[in-house]
C-alpha positions as CSV (number, residue, x, y, z in Angstrom):
1,M,-49.0,39.6,20.6
2,D,-50.1,42.7,22.5
3,F,-50.7,44.6,19.3
4,E,-52.9,44.2,16.2
5,Q,-51.6,43.5,12.7
6,G,-53.5,43.3,9.4
7,P,-53.2,40.5,6.9
8,I,-51.1,42.1,4.0
9,R,-48.4,44.5,3.1
10,P,-46.4,45.3,-0.1
11,P,-43.5,43.0,-0.9
12,S,-41.1,45.9,-0.5
13,E,-42.3,46.3,3.1
14,A,-41.4,42.7,4.1
15,H,-39.0,43.9,6.8
16,S,-41.1,46.8,8.1
17,L,-42.9,47.1,11.4
18,L,-46.6,46.7,10.6
19,L,-48.8,49.3,12.5
20,R,-52.5,48.9,12.0
21,V,-54.2,52.3,11.7
22,S,-57.4,51.2,10.0
23,R,-59.0,47.8,9.7
24,N,-59.8,46.2,6.4
25,C,-60.9,48.0,3.2
26,P,-63.5,50.8,2.8
27,W,-64.3,49.7,-0.8
28,N,-63.8,46.0,-0.7
29,R,-65.5,45.3,-4.0
30,C,-62.6,44.8,-6.5
31,A,-63.3,41.7,-8.6
32,F,-59.8,40.4,-8.3
33,C,-59.1,40.9,-4.6
34,P,-59.7,38.0,-2.1
35,V,-58.6,40.0,0.9
36,Y,-60.9,41.5,3.6
37,K,-64.0,39.8,2.2
38,G,-66.8,39.7,4.9
39,A,-64.9,42.2,7.1
40,R,-66.1,45.7,7.9
41,F,-63.9,48.7,7.5
42,S,-63.2,50.8,10.6
43,L,-60.7,53.4,11.7
44,R,-58.9,52.6,14.9
45,T,-58.7,55.3,17.6
46,V,-55.5,57.2,18.1
47,E,-55.4,55.8,21.7
48,E,-55.5,52.2,20.3
49,V,-52.8,52.8,17.8
50,L,-50.6,54.6,20.4
51,A,-51.0,51.6,22.8
52,D,-49.9,49.3,20.0
53,L,-46.9,51.5,19.5
54,D,-46.0,51.2,23.2
55,A,-46.3,47.4,23.0
56,M,-44.1,47.3,19.9
57,K,-41.5,49.5,21.5
58,A,-41.4,47.1,24.5
59,T,-41.0,44.2,22.1
60,F,-38.6,45.5,19.5
61,G,-36.8,48.4,21.2
62,D,-35.1,50.7,18.8
63,E,-34.7,48.0,16.1
64,P,-37.3,49.1,13.5
65,R,-36.0,51.1,10.6
66,T,-39.1,51.1,8.4
67,V,-42.8,51.2,9.4
68,F,-45.8,50.4,7.3
69,L,-49.2,51.7,8.2
70,Q,-52.0,49.2,7.6
71,D,-54.7,48.3,6.3
72,A,-56.0,49.2,2.9
73,N,-56.5,53.0,3.3
74,P,-55.3,54.6,6.6
75,L,-55.4,58.0,4.9
76,L,-59.1,58.1,5.6
77,T,-58.0,58.8,9.2
78,R,-58.6,62.5,10.2
79,S,-55.5,64.5,9.3
80,D,-54.9,65.6,12.9
81,D,-55.2,62.0,14.2
82,L,-52.9,60.6,11.4
83,I,-50.3,63.3,12.1
84,R,-50.4,62.4,15.8
85,I,-49.8,58.7,14.9
86,V,-47.0,59.5,12.5
87,E,-45.3,61.8,15.0
88,A,-45.6,59.1,17.7
89,V,-43.9,56.6,15.4
90,R,-41.0,59.0,14.9
91,E,-40.8,59.7,18.7
92,R,-40.8,56.1,19.8
93,F,-38.6,54.8,17.0
94,P,-36.0,57.5,16.4
95,H,-34.0,55.4,14.0
96,V,-36.9,54.9,11.5
97,R,-35.8,55.9,8.0
98,R,-39.2,55.6,6.3
99,I,-42.9,55.4,7.1
100,T,-45.1,54.1,4.4
101,A,-48.9,53.5,3.8
102,Y,-51.4,52.2,1.3
103,A,-53.7,54.8,-0.1
104,R,-56.6,54.8,-2.6
105,S,-56.5,57.2,-5.5
106,H,-60.1,58.1,-4.8
107,T,-59.1,59.3,-1.3
108,L,-56.0,61.2,-2.5
109,A,-58.0,63.0,-5.2
110,R,-60.4,64.3,-2.5
111,R,-57.8,65.3,0.1
112,S,-56.9,68.9,0.0
113,P,-53.3,69.7,-1.0
114,A,-52.8,71.5,2.3
115,E,-53.9,68.4,4.3
116,L,-51.6,66.1,2.3
117,R,-48.7,68.4,2.8
118,R,-49.3,68.5,6.6
119,I,-49.3,64.7,6.7
120,R,-46.1,64.5,4.6
121,E,-44.4,67.1,6.7
122,A,-45.3,65.1,9.9
123,G,-43.1,62.3,8.5
124,L,-45.2,60.0,6.3
125,D,-42.8,59.4,3.5
126,R,-44.2,57.0,0.9
127,L,-47.6,56.0,-0.5
128,H,-48.4,52.7,-2.2
129,V,-51.4,53.1,-4.5
130,G,-53.2,50.3,-6.4
131,L,-53.6,51.9,-9.8
132,E,-54.0,48.4,-11.4
133,S,-55.1,50.0,-14.7
134,G,-55.3,53.4,-16.3
135,S,-58.2,52.3,-18.5
136,D,-61.7,53.2,-17.5
137,A,-63.0,50.2,-19.4
138,V,-60.8,47.9,-17.3
139,L,-61.5,49.8,-14.0
140,R,-65.3,49.4,-14.6
141,L,-64.9,45.7,-15.5
142,V,-63.1,44.9,-12.3
143,Q,-65.2,47.2,-10.1
144,K,-62.2,49.2,-8.9
145,G,-64.3,52.0,-7.5
146,C,-62.3,54.8,-9.1
147,T,-61.7,56.3,-12.5
148,R,-58.6,57.0,-14.6
149,A,-59.2,60.7,-13.7
150,D,-59.1,59.8,-10.0
151,H,-55.9,57.9,-10.5
152,I,-54.2,60.8,-12.2
153,E,-55.5,63.5,-9.9
154,G,-54.8,61.5,-6.7
155,G,-51.3,60.6,-7.9
156,R,-50.5,64.2,-8.8
157,R,-51.7,65.5,-5.5
158,A,-49.5,62.9,-3.7
159,R,-46.4,63.9,-5.7
160,E,-47.1,67.6,-5.3
161,A,-47.4,67.2,-1.5
162,G,-43.9,65.7,-1.5
163,F,-44.7,62.0,-1.0
164,E,-42.7,59.2,-2.7
165,L,-45.3,57.5,-4.8
166,S,-45.4,53.8,-5.7
167,E,-48.1,52.8,-8.2
168,Y,-49.1,49.2,-8.7
169,V,-49.9,47.9,-12.2
170,M,-51.6,44.6,-12.9
171,P,-50.6,43.0,-16.2
172,G,-53.4,40.9,-17.6
173,L,-56.2,42.6,-15.6
174,G,-58.2,43.5,-18.7
175,G,-58.1,39.9,-20.0
176,R,-57.7,39.2,-23.7
177,A,-60.5,41.5,-24.8
178,L,-59.0,44.6,-23.2
179,S,-55.3,43.8,-23.2
180,S,-54.2,46.4,-25.8
181,R,-56.3,49.2,-24.2
182,H,-55.1,48.2,-20.7
183,A,-51.4,48.5,-21.8
184,E,-51.8,51.7,-23.7
185,D,-54.1,53.6,-21.2
186,T,-52.1,52.4,-18.2
187,A,-48.8,53.7,-19.7
188,S,-50.3,57.1,-20.5
189,A,-51.8,57.3,-16.9
190,I,-48.3,56.6,-15.5
191,A,-46.8,59.2,-17.7
192,A,-49.4,61.7,-16.5
193,I,-48.7,60.9,-12.8
194,G,-45.0,60.6,-12.8
195,P,-44.6,58.3,-9.8
196,D,-41.3,57.4,-8.2
197,F,-42.0,53.6,-8.6
198,V,-44.1,51.4,-10.9
199,R,-44.5,47.9,-9.5
200,L,-45.7,45.0,-11.6
201,R,-48.1,42.6,-10.0
202,T,-49.4,40.0,-12.4
203,T,-53.2,39.4,-12.3
204,A,-54.1,36.2,-10.4
205,V,-57.5,34.6,-10.4
206,S,-58.2,33.8,-6.7
207,P,-60.9,31.2,-5.9
208,G,-64.1,32.8,-4.6
209,T,-63.6,36.2,-6.2
210,E,-65.9,37.8,-8.7
211,L,-63.0,37.6,-11.2
212,S,-63.0,33.8,-10.9
213,E,-66.8,33.9,-11.6
214,M,-66.3,36.1,-14.6
215,A,-63.7,33.7,-15.9
216,R,-66.1,30.7,-15.3
217,R,-68.9,32.5,-17.1
218,G,-66.7,33.4,-20.0
219,D,-67.0,37.2,-19.4
220,W,-63.2,37.5,-18.8
221,S,-60.4,35.4,-20.4
222,P,-57.0,35.2,-18.7
223,L,-53.9,35.9,-20.7
224,S,-51.3,33.1,-21.2
225,E,-47.8,33.6,-19.9
226,I,-46.6,34.6,-23.4
227,E,-49.5,37.0,-23.9
228,L,-48.7,38.6,-20.5
229,V,-45.1,39.3,-21.6
230,A,-46.4,40.8,-24.9
231,E,-48.8,43.1,-22.9
232,I,-46.0,44.2,-20.5
233,R,-43.8,45.0,-23.5
234,A,-46.6,47.1,-25.0
235,F,-46.9,48.9,-21.6
236,L,-43.2,49.5,-21.4
237,S,-43.2,50.9,-25.0
238,G,-45.7,53.5,-23.8
239,L,-43.4,54.7,-21.0
240,R,-40.8,56.1,-23.4
241,G,-39.4,59.3,-21.9
242,V,-41.1,58.7,-18.5
243,R,-38.9,59.1,-15.4
244,T,-39.6,56.4,-12.9
245,R,-38.3,53.1,-11.4
246,L,-39.8,49.9,-12.6
247,E,-39.9,47.0,-10.1
248,S,-41.0,43.4,-10.7
249,D,-41.1,42.3,-7.0
250,H,-44.0,39.9,-6.8
251,M,-43.7,36.1,-7.0
252,L,-46.5,35.9,-9.5
253,N,-44.4,37.8,-12.1
254,L,-42.7,35.8,-14.8
255,L,-39.8,38.1,-15.6
256,M,-38.5,39.1,-12.2
257,E,-35.5,40.8,-13.9
258,L,-37.7,43.5,-15.3
259,C,-36.3,46.1,-13.0
260,G,-34.6,49.4,-13.9
261,D,-34.6,53.1,-14.0
262,L,-36.5,54.8,-16.8
263,P,-35.8,56.4,-19.2
264,D,-32.1,55.4,-18.9
265,E,-32.7,51.6,-18.9
266,H,-35.8,51.6,-21.2
267,E,-34.1,49.7,-24.0
268,K,-32.6,47.2,-21.6
269,L,-36.1,46.4,-20.2
270,L,-37.6,46.1,-23.7
271,G,-34.6,43.8,-24.6
272,I,-35.5,41.4,-21.7
273,C,-38.9,40.9,-23.2
274,D,-37.4,40.5,-26.7
275,R,-35.0,37.9,-25.5
276,F,-37.9,35.9,-24.1
277,F,-39.7,36.2,-27.5
278,A,-36.6,35.2,-29.4
279,L,-36.5,31.8,-27.6
280,P,-37.9,28.8,-29.4
281,R,-41.4,28.0,-28.2
282,R,-40.2,24.9,-26.4
283,E,-37.5,26.9,-24.6
284,Q,-40.1,29.6,-23.6
285,A,-42.2,26.8,-22.1
286,N,-39.1,25.5,-20.3
287,F,-38.4,28.9,-18.8
288,V,-42.0,29.3,-17.7
289,L,-41.9,25.9,-16.0
290,A,-38.6,26.6,-14.3
291,R,-39.9,30.0,-13.1
292,R,-43.0,28.5,-11.6
293,L,-41.1,25.7,-9.9
294,G,-38.9,28.4,-8.3
295,W,-35.7,27.3,-10.2
296,A,-35.2,30.4,-12.3
297,E,-35.8,34.1,-11.9
298,R,-33.7,35.4,-14.9
299,L,-33.5,34.1,-18.4
300,A,-29.8,33.5,-17.8
301,D,-30.7,31.0,-15.1
302,M,-31.6,28.5,-17.9
303,E,-27.9,28.2,-18.6
304,R,-27.2,26.6,-15.2
305,P,-26.6,22.8,-15.6
306,A,-28.5,22.0,-12.4
307,V,-31.6,23.8,-13.8
308,R,-31.3,22.0,-17.2
309,K,-30.9,18.6,-15.5
310,E,-34.0,19.0,-13.4
311,L,-36.0,20.5,-16.3
312,D,-35.2,17.5,-18.5
313,R,-36.3,15.2,-15.7
314,V,-39.6,17.0,-15.2
315,A,-40.2,17.4,-18.9
316,A,-39.7,13.6,-19.4
317,Q,-42.1,12.9,-16.6
318,L,-44.8,15.2,-18.0
319,A,-44.4,13.7,-21.5
320,A,-44.8,10.2,-20.0
321,E,-48.0,11.3,-18.5
322,G,-49.2,13.0,-21.7
323,L,-49.2,16.5,-20.1
324,D,-48.2,19.8,-21.7
325,I,-45.4,21.8,-20.1
326,M,-47.2,25.1,-20.4
327,A,-50.4,23.7,-19.0
328,A,-48.4,22.3,-16.0
329,A,-46.8,25.7,-15.5
330,D,-50.2,27.4,-15.5
331,E,-51.4,25.1,-12.8
332,L,-48.3,25.9,-10.7
333,R,-49.0,29.6,-11.1
334,G,-52.5,29.1,-9.9
335,R,-51.2,27.4,-6.7
336,L,-49.2,30.6,-5.9
337,V,-52.4,32.6,-5.4
């Protein structure tokens, strides 16, 4: 290709044009994150980015409708430079409906309201922020590099500047020891921020990360699938009265159907968790296995004859080999990382 692209983007930006404004991550110390390790952060020049835009225009014409600015924190770019880039996107791709970027709470909390408003008015529409947790204890544990206060202040500044705000929450990030505090403090942080979207992204232990070393040493214990649902339900309970859109749009999530508008669909979302808990333990394990095999996304999928037939076959095979269904499902989840 005649233009650069970074390694990741949010699931909701799967069909977006990826424009690399910065390279890698300026913090790059989060215990759970395997991305950008060994790579130095840098800001690309406006000229480099504009040259990429010209190459993209020659390749895609007027086709792009959404654009995502990479990598981890392009909002560290000088305001005037970022505004030039955003305006150039709008100029070259006149049919673009949305321009989106990652941003760190730490950065947003230190950007002046006037700067943020200028960037928003230039045409940057939505920010994706990795809140991960609203608990200072969890944030310290995983070396997030920002505090609960940073999250709240940064999120509020983004909202006040007029950005659509999407906050990512990581169920299970506090492990067993901090699960309750993680759920409670994260819900109260979301309530204080009032983002447009809350996106669930289940904690995964990636090989080679500090989190994997913490788990090996016994300093952090991962939650089981059932414990994760319990934590999510506790988190949802803390969102009563909050106005936001909950999305479960990552393949690591167990209950992909946990999507809805709060507060209107609050009881519906709690009911999904409760239906899972109402299942017999064996049926919970069957659903987890079906989800991890890619055969089910919703609890109702378990009623499909084809799914039941294949589950019976796999369950019989596991039993013959003396293997536990839930243990097999946990192994499959690890392969998704």
